[in-house]
Each structure stands twice: as C-alpha cells, then as structure tokens.
C-alpha positions in Angstrom: -68.7 -42.1 -21.6 -66.9 -39.2 -23.3 -66.8 -39.4 -27.1 -63.2 -40.5 -27.7 -63.4 -40.0 -31.4 -64.6 -36.5 -31.5 -62.4 -34.8 -29.0 -58.6 -34.6 -28.8 -57.0 -36.6 -26.0 -53.8 -35.6 -24.4 -53.4 -39.0 -22.8 -55.4 -42.1 -22.0 -56.9 -42.6 -18.6 -55.2 -44.7 -16.0 -58.4 -46.7 -15.1 -60.2 -49.1 -17.5 -62.8 -46.7 -18.6 -62.4 -46.8 -22.4 -63.6 -49.1 -25.1 -61.6 -50.6 -27.9 -62.9 -52.7 -30.8 -61.0 -55.7 -32.1 -62.0 -57.4 -35.4 -60.4 -60.9 -35.1 -61.6 -64.5 -35.2 -58.5 -65.7 -33.3 -59.3 -66.5 -29.7 -55.7 -66.4 -28.7 -55.1 -63.0 -30.2 -58.3 -61.6 -28.6 -57.1 -62.9 -25.2 -53.6 -61.3 -25.8 -55.0 -57.8 -26.6 -57.6 -58.0 -23.9 -54.9 -58.7 -21.3 -52.6 -56.1 -22.8 -55.1 -53.3 -22.7 -56.9 -54.4 -19.5 -55.7 -51.4 -17.4 -56.8 -49.0 -20.1 -60.3 -50.3 -20.8 -62.5 -53.0 -22.4 -61.8 -54.8 -25.6 -65.1 -55.6 -27.5 -64.8 -58.2 -30.2 -66.1 -57.6 -33.7 -66.5 -60.0 -36.5 -64.5 -58.7 -39.5 -67.5 -58.9 -41.7 -69.9 -57.3 -39.2 -72.8 -55.6 -40.9 -73.7 -53.3 -38.0 -70.2 -51.7 -37.6 -71.6 -48.1 -37.7 -74.1 -48.8 -35.0 -71.5 -50.5 -32.8 -69.1 -47.5 -33.1 -71.9 -45.0 -32.5 -73.1 -46.9 -29.5 -69.7 -47.7 -27.9 -67.7 -44.6 -28.8 -64.4 -46.5 -29.0 -61.0 -44.9 -28.6 -59.5 -47.0 -31.4 -60.2 -50.1 -33.6 -57.8 -53.0 -34.0 -57.8 -55.2 -37.1 -56.2 -58.6 -37.2 -53.9 -58.9 -40.3 -52.4 -62.2 -39.3 -52.7 -65.4 -41.2 -55.4 -65.4 -43.8 -57.4 -62.6 -42.1 -55.6 -59.8 -44.0 -58.2 -59.4 -46.9 -61.1 -59.1 -44.5 -59.1 -56.6 -42.4 -58.2 -54.6 -45.5 -61.9 -54.3 -46.5 -63.0 -53.3 -43.0 -60.2 -50.7 -42.9 -61.3 -49.1 -46.2 -64.8 -48.8 -44.8 -63.6 -47.3 -41.5 -61.4 -44.7 -43.3 -64.4 -43.8 -45.5 -67.0 -43.4 -42.8 -65.1 -42.8 -39.5 -62.0 -40.8 -40.5 -61.4 -39.5 -37.0 -61.2 -43.0 -35.5 -57.6 -44.4 -35.1 -57.2 -47.8 -36.7 -54.3 -50.1 -35.7 -53.2 -53.4 -37.2 -52.2 -56.5 -35.2 -50.1 -59.3 -36.4 -46.8 -61.2 -35.9 -43.4 -60.1 -36.9 -42.7 -63.6 -38.0 -45.3 -63.1 -40.7 -43.8 -60.3 -43.0 -46.7 -60.7 -45.4 -49.3 -59.6 -42.8 -47.1 -56.6 -41.8 -46.7 -55.6 -45.4 -50.4 -55.9 -46.0 -51.1 -53.6 -43.1 -48.5 -51.1 -44.3 -50.0 -51.0 -47.8 -53.5 -50.7 -46.4 -52.5 -47.5 -44.6 -53.3 -48.3 -41.0 -52.3 -45.8 -38.4 -49.8 -48.1 -36.6 -48.9 -51.8 -36.1 -49.0 -54.0 -32.9 -46.6 -56.9 -32.9 -48.3 -59.6 -30.9 -45.0 -61.4 -30.4 -43.7 -58.4 -28.5 -44.3 -57.7 -24.8 -47.9 -56.5 -24.1 -46.5 -53.2 -22.7 -45.4 -52.4 -26.3 -49.1 -52.4 -27.4 -49.9 -49.9 -24.6 -47.0 -47.6 -25.6 -47.9 -47.8 -29.3 -51.5 -46.9 -28.6 -50.6 -44.0 -26.3 -48.2 -42.5 -28.8 -50.7 -42.8 -31.6 -53.4 -41.1 -29.6 -51.0 -38.3 -28.6 -49.7 -37.9 -32.1 -53.2 -37.6 -33.6 -54.2 -35.2 -30.9 -51.3 -32.8 -31.6 -51.8 -33.0 -35.4 -55.5 -32.6 -35.1 -55.2 -29.1 -33.6 -53.4 -27.9 -36.7 -55.6 -29.6 -39.3 -59.1 -28.5 -38.3 -61.0 -25.9 -40.2 -61.0 -22.3 -38.9 -63.8 -21.4 -36.5 -64.6 -17.7 -36.4 -66.8 -16.6 -33.5 -68.8 -13.4 -34.0 -69.9 -11.8 -30.7 -72.6 -9.2 -30.3 -73.8 -8.0 -27.0 -77.4 -7.4 -28.0 -79.7 -8.1 -31.0 -79.8 -5.5 -33.7 -76.1 -4.7 -34.0 -75.9 -6.5 -37.3 -74.0 -9.7 -36.4 -76.3 -12.0 -38.4 -76.1 -9.8 -41.5 -72.3 -9.9 -41.2 -72.2 -13.6 -40.6 -74.5 -14.5 -43.6 -72.8 -12.2 -46.0 -69.3 -13.3 -44.9 -70.2 -17.0 -45.2 -71.3 -16.5 -48.8 -68.2 -14.5 -49.7 -65.9 -17.0 -48.1 -67.6 -19.9 -49.8 -67.2 -18.1 -53.2 -63.5 -17.6 -52.6 -63.0 -21.2 -51.6 -64.5 -22.4 -54.8 -62.3 -20.2 -57.0 -59.0 -21.3 -58.4 -56.3 -22.0 -57.4 -57.4 -25.3 -56.1 -57.2 -26.0 -52.4 -53.8 -27.1 -51.0 -53.0 -30.8 -50.8 -54.3 -32.7 -47.8 -57.4 -30.6 -47.4 -59.8 -32.9 -49.3 -61.5 -34.2 -46.1 -63.0 -30.7 -45.5 -64.8 -28.4 -47.8 -66.9 -25.2 -47.8 -68.4 -23.0 -45.1 -70.8 -23.8 -42.3 -72.9 -21.0 -40.7 -73.8 -21.7 -37.1 -76.9 -19.6 -36.8 -76.9 -19.3 -33.0 -77.7 -15.6 -32.6 -80.9 -13.9 -31.5 -83.5 -13.4 -32.8 -83.3 -17.1 -33.4 -83.0 -18.5 -36.9 -82.6 -15.1 -38.6 -79.6 -16.5 -40.6 -81.9 -19.0 -42.2 -84.4 -16.3 -42.9 -81.8 -14.0 -44.6 -80.5 -16.9 -46.7 -84.1 -17.9 -47.6 -83.4 -21.5 -46.5 -85.4 -24.0 -44.5 -84.0 -26.5 -41.9 -85.5 -29.3 -39.9 -82.2 -30.2 -38.3 -81.0 -27.9 -35.5 -77.9 -27.3 -33.4 -79.4 -29.3 -30.6 -80.0 -32.2 -33.0 -76.4 -32.0 -33.9 -75.3 -32.3 -30.3 -77.6 -35.3 -29.7 -76.1 -37.0 -32.8 -72.5 -36.1 -32.0 -71.3 -39.7 -32.1 -73.0 -40.3 -35.4 -71.6 -37.3 -37.1 -70.0 -38.0 -40.4 -69.9 -36.6 -43.9 -73.0 -38.5 -45.0 -75.1 -37.2 -42.1 -73.9 -33.7 -42.6 -74.7 -33.8 -46.3 -78.2 -35.1 -45.8 -79.3 -33.4 -42.5 -77.9 -29.9 -42.6 -79.6 -27.2 -44.6 -77.7 -25.8 -47.5 -78.1 -22.5 -49.2 -78.0 -22.5 -53.0 -74.4 -21.4 -52.9 -73.4 -24.5 -51.0 -73.1 -22.9 -47.6 -74.3 -25.3 -44.8 -76.5 -23.8 -42.1 -77.0 -25.1 -38.6 -79.6 -23.0 -36.7 -81.0 -23.0 -33.2 -84.1 -25.1 -32.7 -87.5 -23.6 -33.2 -88.3 -24.4 -29.6 -85.5 -22.6 -27.8 -86.3 -24.5 -24.5 -84.5 -27.4 -26.1 -81.2 -25.5 -25.8 -81.3 -26.0 -22.1 -81.4 -29.8 -22.6 -77.8 -30.0 -23.8 -74.7 -29.1 -21.9 -72.3 -26.3 -22.9 -69.5 -28.8 -23.0 -71.3 -31.0 -25.6 -72.3 -27.9 -27.6 -68.6 -26.9 -27.8 -67.7 -30.5 -28.7 -70.0 -30.3 -31.6 -68.4 -27.1 -32.9 -65.0 -28.6 -32.6 -66.1 -31.8 -34.4 -67.6 -29.8 -37.2 -64.1 -28.3 -37.8 -63.1 -31.7 -39.2 -65.6 -31.3 -42.1 -65.6 -27.6 -43.0 -62.8 -25.2 -44.0 -64.6 -22.4 -42.1 -67.3 -22.2 -39.5 -68.9 -18.8 -38.9 -70.5 -18.9 -35.4 -73.1 -16.2 -35.1 -73.4 -15.5 -31.4 -75.0 -12.0 -31.8 -77.3 -11.4 -28.8 -76.8 -14.8 -27.4 -77.7 -14.5 -23.7 -75.9 -17.4 -22.2 -72.5 -15.9 -21.4 -70.9 -19.2 -20.3 -71.6 -20.8 -23.7 -70.3 -17.6 -25.5 -67.1 -17.8 -23.4 -66.5 -21.5 -24.1 -67.1 -21.1 -27.8 -64.8 -18.0 -28.0 -62.0 -20.0 -26.2 -62.2 -22.8 -28.8 -62.4 -20.5 -31.8 -59.3 -19.7 -33.8 -60.6 -16.1 -34.4 -63.0 -14.0 -32.4 -64.5 -10.7 -33.6 -66.5 -8.5 -31.3 -69.1 -6.6 -33.4 -70.4 -3.2 -32.2 -72.0 -0.1 -33.7 -71.7 3.6 -32.8 -74.7 3.6 -30.5 -74.1 4.3 -26.8 -76.3 1.4 -25.8 -74.3 -1.0 -28.0 -71.0 0.3 -26.6 -72.1 0.0 -23.0 -73.6 -3.5 -23.5 -70.4 -4.6 -25.3 -68.2 -3.3 -22.5 -70.4 -5.3 -20.0 -70.1 -8.4 -22.1 -66.4 -8.2 -22.3 -66.2 -7.7 -18.5 -68.3 -10.9 -18.0 -66.0 -12.8 -20.4 -62.9 -11.7 -18.6 -64.4 -12.9 -15.3 -64.7 -16.3 -16.9 -61.0 -16.4 -17.7 -61.3 -15.4 -21.4 -58.3 -13.5 -22.6 -60.0 -10.6 -24.5 -56.6 -9.4 -25.9 -57.0 -12.2 -28.4 -60.2 -10.6 -29.7 -60.5 -7.8 -32.2 -63.2 -5.3 -32.9 -65.4 -4.9 -36.0 -67.3 -1.6 -36.0 -70.5 -2.1 -37.9 -73.0 0.4 -39.4 -70.3 3.1 -39.3 -71.4 6.6 -40.3 -68.7 9.2 -40.6 -71.2 12.0 -39.8 -71.6 10.6 -36.3 -69.1 12.3 -33.9 -67.7 9.0 -32.7 -64.8 7.4 -34.5 -64.1 3.7 -34.8 -60.8 4.3 -33.0 -62.6 5.9 -30.1 -64.9 2.9 -29.8 -61.9 0.5 -29.9 -60.1 2.5 -27.2 -63.2 2.5 -25.0 -63.6 -1.3 -25.3 -59.8 -1.9 -25.1 -59.8 -4.0 -28.2 -57.7 -3.7 -31.4 -59.7 -2.4 -34.3 -59.9 -5.0 -37.0 -62.3 -3.6 -39.5 -65.0 -1.0 -40.2 -68.2 -1.8 -42.1 -70.1 1.1 -43.5 -73.8 1.9 -42.7 -75.8 0.6 -45.7 -79.1 -0.2 -44.1 -81.2 0.9 -47.1 -79.2 -1.2 -49.6 -79.2 -4.3 -47.3 -82.9 -4.0 -46.7 -83.6 -3.7 -50.5 -81.6 -6.8 -51.2 -83.3 -8.8 -48.4 -86.7 -7.7 -49.5 -86.1 -9.7 -52.7 -84.8 -12.7 -50.8 -81.2 -11.9 -51.8 -77.9 -11.0 -50.1 -76.1 -7.7 -50.9 -72.8 -9.4 -51.5 -74.4 -11.4 -54.3 -76.5 -8.7 -55.9 -74.2 -5.7 -55.6 -70.6 -6.8 -55.4 -69.3 -3.2 -55.9 -71.4 -1.8 -53.0 -69.1 -0.4 -50.2 -70.5 -3.0 -47.8 -69.9 -5.9 -50.2 -66.4 -4.6 -50.8 -65.7 -4.4 -47.0 -67.0 -8.0 -46.5 -64.8 -9.1 -49.4 -61.8 -7.7 -47.7 -62.6 -9.5 -44.5 -63.1 -12.8 -46.4 -59.9 -12.3 -48.3 -57.9 -11.8 -45.1 -59.3 -14.9 -43.5 -58.8 -17.0 -46.6 -55.2 -15.9 -47.1 -54.3 -16.4 -43.4 -56.0 -19.8 -43.3 -54.3 -21.1 -46.5 -50.8 -19.8 -45.7 -48.6 -22.8 -44.9 -51.5 -25.2 -45.2 -49.7 -27.4 -47.7 -47.2 -28.5 -45.0 -47.5 -32.3 -44.6 -47.6 -33.9 -41.2 -44.4 -35.4 -40.0 -44.3 -39.1 -40.3 -43.8 -41.1 -37.1 -40.2 -42.4 -37.1 -41.3 -45.7 -35.5 -43.7 -46.3 -38.4 -41.1 -45.3 -41.0 -38.6 -47.7 -39.4 -41.1 -50.5 -39.4 -41.8 -49.9 -43.1 -38.0 -50.0 -43.8 -37.7 -53.3 -42.0 -40.6 -54.9 -43.9 -40.0 -53.5 -47.3 -36.3 -53.8 -47.2 -35.5 -50.2 -48.2 -35.6 -46.7 -46.6 -37.7 -44.0 -48.2 -35.9 -40.7 -48.6 -37.0 -37.6 -46.8 -38.5 -36.2 -50.0 -40.8 -39.2 -50.5 -44.2 -40.0 -49.1 
C-alpha cells in the first residue's frame, strides 16, 4: 500500500484501497463511518487509549485518523489527538460528533483537529469533508516543505562533495543566527546532508562523522519516520548538521526502488529547513533525474577540464531524454583558475545552462583543512573559497525565507463552523 501520510495526494482513489483509523467505543458511530467511507477504503477501529498506536499507524499507513468527540468520549479523544500531533504531524486528524451536542463540537475545535464530521448529516458529507481536507493539505504541503537542493556532478573528482559539505555547514550556521526563524517554521530545523555521491560516504569522511544508519535504512523505515527517529538514528556533525549516507554495502541500493528513495527525500523535507543532496558521480541516471525533478533547486557542478565538460554534457543529454527540463538548472563552475584559457561563461554556453556561481581553485587550502579533520569554511572564513560558499548559502537562505511568514489560508468551512459553535465570527486579522 502506498504511504498515504508521507506523500501528497491530489485526490482519493475511487476504489476501497485505503485505510482509516477510528478511535471510538460507540458501535453505532463505527457502523456509520464504515458505511460512509466504504467506497474509499477500510475503517479500522482503535480503542481511544490504545497503547500500540504508533505500531498500528506504521503498519497500516492510514490516510487519516478519526476521533470520536461525542458524549463523554471527548477527554480521551483530546489526549489521543495531542499524541498524534506530537508524533505524527503529517497525518490528518478529524473529529466526529453530533451537531446536537455543541459541547463536543467545541471540544474538537479547541483541540485543534483538522476538520469535523457531523454524524447527523448525510454520509456523503463525510466523504466530501475528507476529500477537501486531503486536497487542502496536499496543496499547502508543497509550499511548507523545506528546500531541497540537488547537486549534480557527472563524474567523481569534480568537487561536488566538498561543495555539499561546506555549504551544509555554512547554511546551518546562518540558520542558527538571529533573527529568529519566521513564525510557523518550528516543525523543521537545520540542514540535512544526503551523502549520496561517489566515492561513497565521502561526506561522512570530510565531516569526520560516523553513521550506522544509511539512506537505504531510511527508505525501509519510511513509514516510521518521525522527529524522534531522525534525532536518534541519523548521524550528526558537531555543528548539528544531520548526515544520511549511502550504505557501506552499495549492493543494498538496488534493493529499494527509485520511487521510494524519492519519497524519502520528499518526506525529509517535512523535518529540515534545507536538504543538500550530493549526487556527484552517482551512476544511476534515473534516480538522479527523479531527484532533480523533485528538488526546489538543482545546480550542475563542473570544472574546467575537458573530461568534466564532455561528461556533464552527456549527463544533461541523458536527463533531457528522461523529460527533465534542464532550463530549470543552473551551473556552478568549480575549481576555477583564471590562468586556464577557458572562462566560466564559455563553459556555461557549451552546456547551455545559466551560470549561477564560480568557486575558486583552492585545492591546497582545502587539503590542508581536511588533513586536520576540519572544513575550510570553519577554519578560514576569509578564504576566497569560504567567501564564495558564504555567498551561495546567503542567497539560498534569503530566497528561502522571503515570504515564509505568510500564514496558510484557513478553510472557510471550518471558520464558519467555529462561528456557529462559539457564537462569534473571528476577524480576518485574528488566528
């Protein structure tokens, strides 16, 4: 079954293929909701005080959870809702109750559920409410995820991993500096480096960090993914940057699908402000193409060598044949030496990409820092390479935070219901 929580849904399926959880001790209410959602999927009953709620959600992958606020069930529903919002933030939670019981409706409103199902209304209203909620969350989700930056390199040795690690550190430093992050972003924090380039696990090596949890492990635990798992399982550099590398045994990569791998990258966007995906030298062009399609930003890294330019041109050709619009990409010329008779502009024209940035050749300085287990952006902030990385990070940070304080538009149906129950209408400047 597709993971309904971790991927956006444009609409619900027409056949009963989905699972919904309902915490209610009322047999009549269970029958009503089961009949109402029968064409969409299966309703699985939960006891409101179930101890194994996490395992049930991970196993069943429900589209949504319904909580019965009717009668004297409200307090148990409130406690379960608090737990769901803490541990399963991406999972929609709806309240059920009766319009003839204003107290239960008010309790649901105050608890902050995503929507309310009136069980005195026709069953079709439950279906319509559920559909609109899923669609609404899907449309909002695309604008509230963290930014994923894909760094593409056609062959090992171009310097993609060096760029990815230094940029991750610099971005993380900027995120922790005042002013504080905009309202509404508390669910995500920091930077995750997806160490997916070749040679494998070089990002870990550069950051002098160890990891027993790999990208493949992340894919396999996709349904269990939450803030607690990420905090305990992912490796973290001393700066706070999280690192998710390829497995030590690269054969394991073939055991997971490209679609599930991309689903993991999308899901991680719910937890991190930035994801830097190092795809330098990654040989599976289909995975590179799918990741680049999902990324908000995609930079192609190339140096001045003829081999790198030819390989990059071939990579772009392969991506275009897979339907990727390369005009959405931009070029970062790495290891640039002005004494070489090939300008960054010439390389950009050859590859038919807009030139985004130029990073100077500083191999000696980078090697000296790495030999001491350090990163150049931390040991020599005034070095030309560090300054160039700071400029890249600053641009990303400013673009990402601009307009980020805009609050989601409240659903007018929910606002109308609140007005009906509470007896007053909130002004447009409230809430």
